[in-house]
C-alpha positions as CSV (number, residue, x, y, z in Angstrom):
1,M,72.9,-0.1,69.1
2,A,72.0,2.4,66.6
3,K,73.7,5.9,67.2
4,R,71.2,8.7,68.4
5,K,70.2,11.1,65.8
6,H,70.3,14.4,67.0
7,R,69.3,18.1,65.2
8,K,70.0,21.9,65.9
9,V,67.6,23.8,67.2
10,S,68.0,27.7,67.3
11,Y,66.5,30.7,69.6
12,N,66.7,34.1,70.6
13,V,67.1,35.3,74.1
14,F,65.0,38.0,76.3
15,N,66.6,39.4,79.4
16,I,63.9,40.2,81.3
17,K,64.8,43.0,84.5
18,Y,62.3,43.2,87.9
19,F,63.8,46.4,89.8
20,S,62.6,46.7,93.2
21,N,62.8,49.4,95.7
22,T,64.3,46.4,97.8
23,N,67.4,46.7,95.1
24,N,68.0,43.3,94.8
25,E,67.0,40.3,92.7
26,D,64.6,37.7,94.4
27,R,64.2,34.4,92.3
28,L,60.1,34.1,94.1
29,K,59.4,37.4,92.1
30,Y,60.6,36.4,89.1
31,D,58.7,33.0,89.7
32,L,55.7,34.5,90.2
33,L,56.2,37.2,87.7
34,I,55.7,34.8,84.6
35,Q,53.3,33.2,87.0
36,K,51.4,36.1,87.1
37,L,51.4,37.1,83.3
38,F,50.2,33.8,82.6
39,E,47.1,33.6,84.5
40,A,46.3,36.8,84.3
41,D,45.2,35.9,80.3
42,L,46.5,38.6,78.8
43,K,45.9,38.6,75.0
44,I,48.3,42.0,73.9
45,H,47.1,43.6,71.1
46,V,50.4,43.7,69.4
47,H,49.9,44.7,65.8
48,S,46.8,45.6,63.4
49,D,44.5,42.8,64.2
50,K,46.9,40.7,66.0
51,Y,47.1,39.6,69.4
52,V,49.3,37.5,71.7
53,F,48.9,35.7,74.9
54,I,50.3,32.8,76.8
55,R,48.3,29.2,75.8
56,R,50.4,27.3,78.3
57,L,52.6,27.0,80.8
58,Q,54.5,24.1,83.0
59,K,57.1,24.2,85.8
60,S,59.8,21.9,85.3
61,P,60.1,19.1,88.0
62,D,63.0,20.9,89.6
63,G,61.4,24.1,89.7
64,S,64.2,25.1,87.9
65,F,62.5,26.7,84.9
66,Y,59.4,27.5,83.1
67,Y,58.1,26.6,79.7
68,G,55.2,27.0,77.3
69,T,53.8,28.2,74.3
70,F,53.2,31.7,72.9
71,S,49.9,31.7,70.5
72,R,49.4,34.9,68.1
73,V,45.9,35.0,66.9
74,T,43.4,37.2,64.7
75,R,40.9,39.0,65.7
76,I,38.4,39.0,62.9
77,E,35.5,42.1,62.4
78,G,33.6,43.6,59.8
79,D,30.5,42.9,57.7
80,W,30.0,39.9,56.0
81,I,28.5,38.3,52.5
82,N,27.1,35.5,51.0
83,T,29.0,35.2,47.8
84,T,26.6,33.2,46.0
85,T,23.5,34.7,46.9
86,K,25.3,38.3,46.9
87,E,23.0,38.7,50.5
88,I,24.4,40.6,53.0
89,V,24.8,38.5,56.0
90,N,24.7,38.8,59.8
91,F,27.0,36.7,61.3
92,D,28.5,36.8,64.7
93,I,32.1,35.6,66.1
94,P,31.8,34.7,69.8
95,K,33.9,37.1,71.5
96,D,36.7,34.4,72.7
97,V,37.1,32.9,69.2
98,F,40.0,34.2,67.1
99,A,41.5,32.7,63.9
100,N,44.6,32.2,62.1
101,L,46.5,30.5,64.7
102,K,50.3,30.5,64.9
103,E,52.7,29.6,68.3
104,A,56.0,29.7,69.3
105,D,57.8,27.5,72.1
106,F,59.7,29.6,75.0
107,V,61.7,28.5,78.1
108,F,61.8,31.1,80.8
109,V,65.1,30.2,83.3
110,P,63.9,32.4,86.7
111,K,67.7,32.0,88.1
112,C,69.3,34.0,85.4
113,H,65.9,35.7,84.3
114,R,65.8,35.0,80.4
115,L,63.2,33.6,78.2
116,A,64.5,31.8,75.1
117,L,62.2,31.9,72.4
118,R,62.6,28.9,69.7
119,R,63.0,30.4,66.6
120,T,60.1,30.6,63.7
121,P,59.7,32.8,60.8
122,I,56.3,33.0,62.0
123,F,56.9,35.3,65.0
124,S,59.1,38.5,64.9
125,L,61.0,39.2,68.0
126,K,59.8,43.2,68.5
127,V,56.3,40.9,68.7
128,I,57.2,39.3,71.3
129,L,59.2,42.1,73.2
130,K,55.9,44.3,73.0
131,F,54.2,41.3,74.6
132,L,56.5,41.0,77.7
133,S,56.9,44.5,78.2
134,L,53.3,45.4,78.3
135,G,52.1,42.1,79.8
136,L,54.6,42.0,82.6
137,D,54.1,45.6,83.3
138,H,50.3,45.3,83.9
139,V,51.4,42.2,86.7
140,K,54.3,43.7,88.3
141,D,53.6,45.8,91.5
142,P,52.9,49.1,91.4
143,E,56.2,50.1,93.2
144,S,58.7,48.0,90.9
145,Q,59.6,48.5,87.4
146,I,60.3,46.1,84.7
147,A,62.5,45.9,81.6
148,V,62.9,43.7,79.0
149,D,65.5,43.7,76.0
150,I,66.3,41.8,73.3
151,E,69.9,40.1,73.6
152,K,72.3,41.6,70.8
153,S,74.9,39.6,68.7
154,E,78.5,40.0,69.5
155,D,79.7,40.6,66.3
156,V,77.5,43.8,65.8
157,I,79.1,45.1,69.1
158,Q,82.5,44.3,67.5
159,K,81.9,45.7,64.4
160,I,81.4,49.3,66.2
161,F,84.6,48.8,67.8
162,N,86.4,48.1,64.4
163,A,84.9,51.0,62.7
164,Q,87.3,53.2,60.9
165,R,85.5,55.7,62.3
166,V,82.2,56.7,64.5
167,K,80.3,59.8,63.8
168,K,77.5,59.6,66.0
169,L,76.7,57.4,68.9
170,K,73.0,56.7,70.4
171,V,73.0,54.5,73.5
172,S,70.1,53.1,76.1
173,I,71.3,51.2,79.2
174,S,70.0,49.6,82.1
175,Y,72.3,48.1,84.7
176,T,72.3,44.2,85.4
177,N,71.0,41.9,87.4
178,D,74.6,40.5,88.4
179,D,75.2,39.4,85.2
180,F,79.2,38.7,84.1
181,G,80.8,40.3,81.1
182,D,84.5,42.0,80.6
183,D,86.3,44.8,82.9
184,Y,84.3,48.0,81.1
185,L,80.9,46.4,81.4
186,E,81.2,45.9,84.9
187,W,82.8,49.5,85.8
188,M,80.2,50.6,84.2
189,D,77.2,48.3,85.4
190,E,78.5,49.4,88.9
191,I,78.4,53.2,88.6
192,L,75.0,53.1,87.3
193,K,73.8,50.8,90.6
194,E,76.1,53.2,93.4
195,S,74.5,56.4,91.2
196,R,70.7,54.5,91.5
197,I,70.6,55.3,87.5
198,N,68.2,52.9,86.2
199,D,67.7,54.2,82.6
200,L,70.9,55.6,81.2
201,S,70.5,57.2,77.8
202,Y,72.9,59.4,75.9
203,E,73.9,60.8,72.2
204,A,77.2,61.7,71.4
205,K,78.8,63.5,68.6
206,P,82.6,63.8,68.2
207,D,85.0,66.8,68.2
208,A,86.8,68.8,66.0
209,S,88.7,64.9,65.2
210,G,85.3,63.5,63.6
211,N,85.6,60.1,65.5
212,I,84.3,59.0,68.7
213,D,87.1,56.9,70.7
214,V,84.9,53.7,71.8
215,N,87.9,52.3,73.5
216,S,87.3,54.8,76.1
217,K,86.2,53.5,79.5
218,F,83.0,55.2,79.1
219,V,81.5,54.9,75.9
220,R,83.2,50.9,75.8
221,G,81.5,50.4,79.0
222,T,78.2,51.5,77.4
223,L,78.4,49.5,74.3
224,S,79.8,46.6,76.3
225,L,76.1,46.7,78.6
226,S,74.0,47.6,75.8
227,Q,74.3,44.3,74.4
228,N,72.3,42.8,76.8
229,N,70.9,45.8,78.4
230,G,70.1,48.0,76.2
231,N,70.3,49.4,72.6
232,A,72.5,51.3,70.5
233,V,72.5,52.8,67.1
234,A,76.2,54.2,65.6
235,R,76.8,56.1,62.3
236,I,80.4,54.9,61.1
237,V,82.7,54.5,58.5
238,N,83.1,50.4,57.9
239,S,86.2,48.6,57.0
240,E,85.0,49.1,53.5
241,N,85.3,53.0,53.8
242,R,81.6,53.2,53.7
243,T,79.3,55.0,56.1
244,E,76.5,53.0,57.6
245,T,74.1,53.4,60.2
246,V,74.1,50.1,62.7
247,K,71.7,49.7,64.8
248,T,72.0,46.9,67.5
249,I,68.3,45.8,67.7
250,E,68.7,44.6,64.5
251,Y,71.0,41.7,65.1
252,P,69.7,39.8,67.6
253,R,71.8,37.1,69.8
254,V,70.8,33.4,68.1
255,D,72.1,30.5,70.1
256,F,71.6,27.0,69.2
257,V,71.2,23.5,71.4
258,K,71.0,19.9,70.2
259,V,68.1,18.1,71.5
260,E,67.6,14.1,70.3
261,A,65.8,14.0,67.0
262,E,63.2,11.2,68.0
263,I,62.2,13.4,71.0
264,A,62.4,16.9,69.8
265,D,59.3,17.9,72.1
266,L,58.6,21.1,73.9
267,F,60.4,19.9,77.4
268,N,63.8,18.4,75.4
269,F,64.3,21.8,74.1
270,A,63.2,24.0,77.1
271,R,65.5,21.4,79.9
272,T,68.7,21.6,77.3
273,A,68.2,25.5,76.4
274,A,67.5,26.0,80.4
275,Q,71.0,24.6,81.0
276,Q,72.9,26.2,78.4
277,L,71.5,29.5,79.7
278,I,72.2,28.7,83.2
279,E,75.9,27.6,82.3
280,R,76.5,31.0,80.2
281,L,75.3,33.3,82.7
282,R,75.5,32.0,86.2
283,P,78.1,29.3,85.9
284,N,79.1,29.3,89.8
285,G,75.8,29.3,90.8
């Protein structure tokens, strides 16, 4: 029997967190959240004349994940001219008709509240981040809050830890919904939850030493938490003794799954990515 051929498919990950005044995580809320976003049929204005919406959404047979397609389109407006006759013409485009369709596949896993976006050069992560942030805020309960973060590469966080000096640091974080992490992350996460602080931002400058100690418990905890639950900007002196600004948002995490080349459809990608996300983020169920 011929050996099955596989190919690697890469994806980025969005961490979607739903905070309610009951202060606990309810999987049903995440199920309803993505379903509501789809049913609302929102066309979110993301840039210039560009709009994004969810064209299709399906639930897996076992109900453990959703999979679908983001569509980006262009609204065309303006005056029209017949270039042959050089006459101005009246041309009314139906209000629901858009142009320049571009699409990207995604999978959403309520159990770990992550959305995996199949990587494509035609979609920027910032566009999807804007769509999710504005769209989910529109459909959530009035008493609740939504936070959407792009997961960052572990390497960029490590780059800050490995810097010769850290001359300035800006960090914005929120607490997790029971994600796993190192001791520093879990300590900081617990501090935020105990204090009922859902959004913490700070800007730090060093004392006379000229160097922020990133291995201190507070700084290490906040930086670790920012990888999947916020952002950080650091002004560092790197290993080559050069000063540079590191913005973690510019270094998204990239994961890969192997799918059978012959059946590399949306469901096959979604099922494999969902399993990988659950194994990484909810290994104990």
